N, C-alpha and C positions, 0 to 999 in steps of 0.2 A: 945701920939698917933701921928703918922706921918700924914702929911697933906693929902697925897694921900688917905689913908684909911678913914680919917675923911670926906673927900669930898664924898666918896662913901656912908657913913652913912647918910650924909646930903642929898644926892640924894635920898636915900630910903625914908627919912622922907618927902621930897617934893613929891615923887611919891605917897606915902600913902595918903598925904593930898589932892593932886590934883585928886586922883582916888577915893576918898571917895564917890563921886556921882555915881560911877559905881559898887557899891556893888553887885547889882543883877547880873551884867555881870560876876564878879569874882566868885560869888556863883555858877553860872551855870557852869563855868570852873571847879570848884571843883568836879562836878559830873562825869567828864571824858573828854577826848580829842578826837577830830575828825578832825585832820588836813588833808587837801587835798594835801599837798605838802611836799615832803622830800627835804631838801637842804643839799648838801654836799659842804662845803666851807672851805677855808683856815682859820686857827685860828688867822691870823693877826688881831691885835687889831683895825686896821683902816677899816676892811671889816666886816660889820655887816649886814647880809642879811635882817633881819626883819626891820631894819631902812632904808636901801637902798630901799626896796620895800614897806615900810610903812605897814607892816603886823601886825595885831593885835595878842595879845597872843592867842594861840590855833590854829592859821592858818598854821603855819609852824612847822614841825618836823626837827630840825637842828642838824647835827653832823659836827664837825669841826676837822681838823687835819692839819699838816704841808703841805702846798701847795694844800690842798683840793683834795687830790688824792683818787681814788677808787682802792683798791688792787684787784688782781684777786681772783676769788673764790678758796678757799682752805679749805679743811676739815681735814688737817693733825693735827690740834690743837697743833702744835709745839710752838705756841706763842699765845698771846692774840689778839683778833680780834674785837676791839671796833667798827670800821667803818662797818665791815661786819655784826656785830650784829645789828647795827642801821638800816642798809639796810633791813635785814631780818625782823626785827620788823615792820618797816614802811610799807613794802609791804605785809607781811603775816597777820599782826594783825591790823594795822591801815588802810590798804587798800587805801593807798594814790593813787591819780590819776596822779600826776606829780612828776618827780624827776629832780631837778635842780643841776647841778654841777657848782659851781661858782669859777672861778679862778680870779686872778687880776694881773695887771701890777706891776712890781717891787717886785715880790715875792721872799722873802729871801730863801725859800726852793729850788726854781729853781736856784737861784744864787749860792747856795751851791753846787748843782749838776753840774752846768757848770764850777765851779771853782775847782772841785775835781782834775782836771788834773794839776792844778797849784801846784807845790811842796810846796808853802808857805801855802796852804790850811790846816787849822787845822782840823784833823779828830775827829769825835764825836762818842759816843757810840751808839746813837739811830738814829740821823738825817740821817747820811750817808746810813744806812741800809734801812730806810724808803724810802728815795729818789731813791733807786734802782728801785722802781716801775715805775719811770718816765724815766729810762734809754732809752727805745725805743723812747721816745719823743726827747731826746737829739740826738740820732742817726739820727732820721728823720730830725731834724733841721740842723744838720751838712751835711747831704747828699743832702738836697734840695738846699742849698746855700753855696757857698764856700767863703772864705775870709771874714767871718763875724766878726764884732767887738764883744767883750764880751757882750755888751748891746744888740746888734742885735740878737746874739745867744740866750740870755736869753729870749728876747721878743718872738722869734719864738718858743722856747722850751715851754714857758708858754701856747701857743695856742695848740701845739702838745700834751702837757700833758693832756689837756681837752679831746682831741680825744682818747687818750689812756684810760682815765678814762671811757669814754663811752663804749669802747670795753670791758674793764674789768667788767663794770657793767652788761653787757649782758652775762657774763660767770656765773652769779648767776642764777640757774635754776628758782627760784621764779620770778626774774625780767624778764628773757627771756619769761617765760610763760605769765606773765601779759602783756608784750609788744605784744606778738603774739595774745593775746585775745583782744588787744586794750583797756585794762583796765588801762594801765600806758603809759604816754608819757615822753620821756627823753629830757631834754634841757641842753645845755651848755652855760654858760655866762662868759663874761670877764668884770671885773670892773676896770675902770681907775680911780685911786684915785685922781690924779692931775687934770684931766678934769671933775671929778665927773660925769662920763658917764658909761653906761652899754651897752655891745654889745651881741647880740644873735647869736649863731652858726647856720648857714644854711648848713646842710649836702649836699644838692643838689648842692650848689655853692662852697662848701668847703671853706667858708669864714665867718668872723664874721661881722654881720651887726649892725650898730649903732641903738639902740632903740630910736626913737624920740617921 
């Protein structure tokens, strides 16, 4: 058995041993879930929302995808809609009170989007198509600032992608209704892996403010 997998099994054994005193807590979780927050985040292995925000099991309903994007509402059913299904379930059935869209600096999905214009970029079967959701973010980044370096373009696009996702989220009737009834609040966050910091989007200032 390879070392990476064995490490995971060892981690499970440690988790089980250290959590034995919380048997009542996990028995209660067995009865059902009642998370207050839906988190839509990038599936990057370094970005783990429940660890970043120290959430207990049962506190967050998490769905992850490349770049943490929210697709626009679409009922054509021409393809599978895992993220859309998670949003619908969280809002209609779990009645979450908060929706957090979490992006991060140095996102590989955003880098793939910005590099597609490069002839040396290797095209993919699924990633390129998925990242088309963020095309308006790339256009906004390019139009707002000229002569950007690839890194600067990617960083700006990462932030714009979060704004696109907020707008797409509001195209879901169930979300729009919940927001209008003040039953749900939407938040956008940017995680900086290097600095180990989290910033919260302020729509009034149109800026990301560091959480202290």
